[in-house]
C-alpha positions in Angstrom: -7.8 33.6 -16.3 -9.5 30.3 -15.7 -11.1 29.8 -12.3 -9.2 26.3 -11.3 -9.0 24.1 -8.2 -6.5 22.0 -7.7 -7.5 19.8 -4.3 -10.6 19.7 -7.5 -9.1 18.3 -10.1 -6.4 16.9 -7.4 -10.3 14.9 -6.1 -12.3 14.7 -8.6 -8.8 12.3 -10.4 -8.1 10.3 -7.1 -10.8 9.3 -6.7 -11.8 8.1 -10.8 -8.3 6.2 -10.5 -8.5 4.5 -7.6 -12.5 3.8 -8.4 -11.0 1.8 -11.7 -8.0 0.4 -10.4 -10.5 -1.4 -8.2 -13.3 -2.4 -9.7 -10.7 -3.5 -12.1 -8.2 -6.0 -9.4 -11.8 -7.0 -7.6 -13.0 -8.3 -10.9 -10.1 -9.4 -11.1 -9.7 -11.6 -8.8 -13.9 -13.6 -9.0 -12.3 -14.3 -12.5 -9.1 -15.8 -10.6 -11.7 -17.6 -7.7 -14.7 -18.6 -10.5 -11.5 -20.5 -12.3 -10.3 -22.0 -10.2 -13.4 -23.1 -8.7 -14.5 -24.2 -11.9 -12.1 -27.1 -11.8 -13.1 -31.0 -11.9 -10.7 -32.4 -9.7 -12.4 -34.0 -6.8 -10.4 -31.5 -3.5 -12.1 -28.8 -5.4 -15.2 -29.7 -5.8 -14.9 -30.5 -1.7 -14.3 -26.7 -1.3 -17.1 -25.8 -4.0 -19.8 -28.0 -1.5 -18.4 -26.6 1.5 -18.0 -22.8 0.6 -22.0 -23.4 -0.8 -22.9 -25.1 2.8 -20.8 -21.6 4.7 -22.9 -19.3 2.5 -26.1 -21.4 3.3 -25.3 -21.4 6.9 -24.6 -17.4 7.2 -25.9 -16.3 10.0 -27.4 -13.0 9.1 -28.4 -11.6 13.0 -24.0 -10.9 12.9 -23.8 -9.7 8.6 -26.6 -7.3 9.3 -24.2 -5.2 11.8 -22.0 -5.0 9.3 -24.7 -3.6 7.2 -26.0 -1.6 9.0 -21.9 0.3 9.7 -21.4 0.2 6.0 -24.8 2.2 5.6 -23.5 4.1 8.0 -20.6 4.9 6.5 -22.4 5.5 3.2 -24.1 8.8 5.0 -21.7 10.1 6.6 -19.3 10.0 3.4 -22.9 11.5 1.2 -22.6 14.3 4.4 -19.4 15.6 4.0 -20.4 15.3 0.5 -22.8 18.0 0.2 -20.8 20.4 3.2 -18.0 20.5 0.2 -20.6 20.9 -2.4 -22.2 23.7 0.0 -18.9 25.4 1.3 -17.7 25.5 -2.9 -20.9 27.5 -3.7 -20.2 29.7 -0.1 -17.1 30.5 -2.1 -18.6 30.8 -6.4 -20.9 33.0 -4.3 -18.3 35.6 -2.5 -16.3 35.7 -5.7 -19.0 36.5 -7.6 -19.9 39.9 -5.0 -19.0 43.1 -6.2 -16.2 44.9 -3.8 
């Protein structure tokens, strides 16, 4: 009988589907914004300049707090992933031990 962990299968399948879904939605939204902002209307040009000026005036002190939170969440994700790998290795070791 093959050694199939249904939780592992579900986790990888859900992660793959979620990643593809979010990537496609993000790329579609970016494409729509670029097409919208590429217009030649007077108000679209005003909106382009407004977004550009606000991008230049971005306050990096408040922005770096959010970057730090994102980095900490990524570190926690890495720790949980490593713990899951260790638990999987412990299960493999215990399965191979003769009774």
